[in-house]
C-alpha positions as CSV (number, residue, x, y, z in Angstrom):
1,M,-12.3,50.7,52.1
2,N,-13.2,47.2,53.0
3,K,-16.2,45.2,52.5
4,S,-17.4,45.8,56.1
5,E,-16.7,49.7,55.9
6,L,-18.9,49.8,52.6
7,I,-21.6,48.1,54.3
8,K,-21.5,50.5,57.4
9,H,-21.1,53.4,54.9
10,V,-24.4,52.1,52.9
11,A,-26.5,51.7,56.4
12,E,-25.4,55.1,57.3
13,S,-26.1,56.9,54.0
14,T,-29.5,55.2,53.6
15,D,-30.6,54.9,57.1
16,M,-30.9,51.1,56.9
17,K,-30.1,48.8,59.8
18,L,-26.7,47.1,59.3
19,A,-28.1,43.8,58.5
20,E,-30.4,45.2,55.7
21,A,-27.4,46.9,54.2
22,S,-25.1,43.8,54.5
23,R,-28.0,41.9,52.3
24,V,-28.2,44.7,49.8
25,V,-24.2,44.7,49.4
26,E,-24.1,41.1,49.2
27,T,-26.7,40.9,46.7
28,V,-25.1,43.1,44.5
29,F,-21.9,41.2,44.6
30,D,-23.5,38.1,44.2
31,T,-25.4,39.4,41.0
32,I,-22.3,40.6,39.6
33,T,-20.5,37.2,40.1
34,D,-23.6,35.1,38.9
35,S,-23.6,37.5,35.5
36,L,-19.9,36.9,34.9
37,K,-20.2,33.1,35.5
38,K,-22.5,33.4,32.8
39,R,-20.1,35.4,30.7
40,E,-22.5,38.4,30.7
41,Q,-21.3,41.8,31.2
42,V,-22.7,44.1,33.9
43,A,-22.7,47.8,33.1
44,V,-23.3,50.5,35.6
45,A,-23.7,53.9,33.9
46,G,-21.2,56.6,35.0
47,F,-19.3,53.8,36.7
48,G,-18.0,51.2,34.5
49,T,-18.3,47.7,33.2
50,F,-17.7,44.4,34.6
51,V,-16.7,41.8,32.0
52,A,-15.5,38.2,31.8
53,K,-12.2,37.7,30.0
54,S,-10.9,34.7,28.5
55,R,-7.1,33.8,28.5
56,A,-5.7,31.4,26.0
57,A,-3.7,28.5,27.1
58,R,0.1,29.3,26.8
59,E,3.6,28.1,28.0
60,G,5.3,29.7,30.8
61,R,8.5,29.1,32.9
62,N,8.7,28.0,36.5
63,P,11.0,30.9,37.9
64,A,12.5,28.6,40.5
65,T,13.8,25.8,38.0
66,G,13.6,27.6,34.6
67,K,11.5,24.6,33.2
68,T,8.8,25.2,30.8
69,I,5.3,24.5,32.2
70,Q,1.9,24.7,30.6
71,I,-0.5,27.3,31.7
72,P,-4.2,26.2,31.3
73,A,-6.8,28.5,29.7
74,R,-8.8,30.4,32.1
75,T,-11.5,33.0,32.6
76,S,-11.0,36.1,34.8
77,A,-13.1,39.1,35.8
78,A,-12.0,42.6,34.5
79,F,-13.4,46.0,35.2
80,K,-13.5,48.8,32.5
81,P,-14.2,52.2,34.2
82,A,-16.6,54.7,32.6
83,A,-15.3,58.0,31.4
84,A,-16.9,59.7,34.4
85,L,-14.9,57.7,36.8
86,K,-11.5,58.1,34.7
87,D,-11.8,61.7,34.8
88,L,-11.9,61.7,38.5
């Protein structure tokens, strides 16, 4: 399922107009994104938790040349499913 299919499903399930459902889905995604930017976690009971994880700087290798390169530290988003979701 892609984003437009999700919006359509939300609209049909809630008897909303497509534009309203689109705003709702966009708002949910924006809220999760903004919270992760602030390094806050977003927990949805029965579904899971979105967290921002830090990765330390490290050395790597360029696969084409074999030369050692520096990979900078970065933050990435991660999702930990809830037990109920794992059981499905």
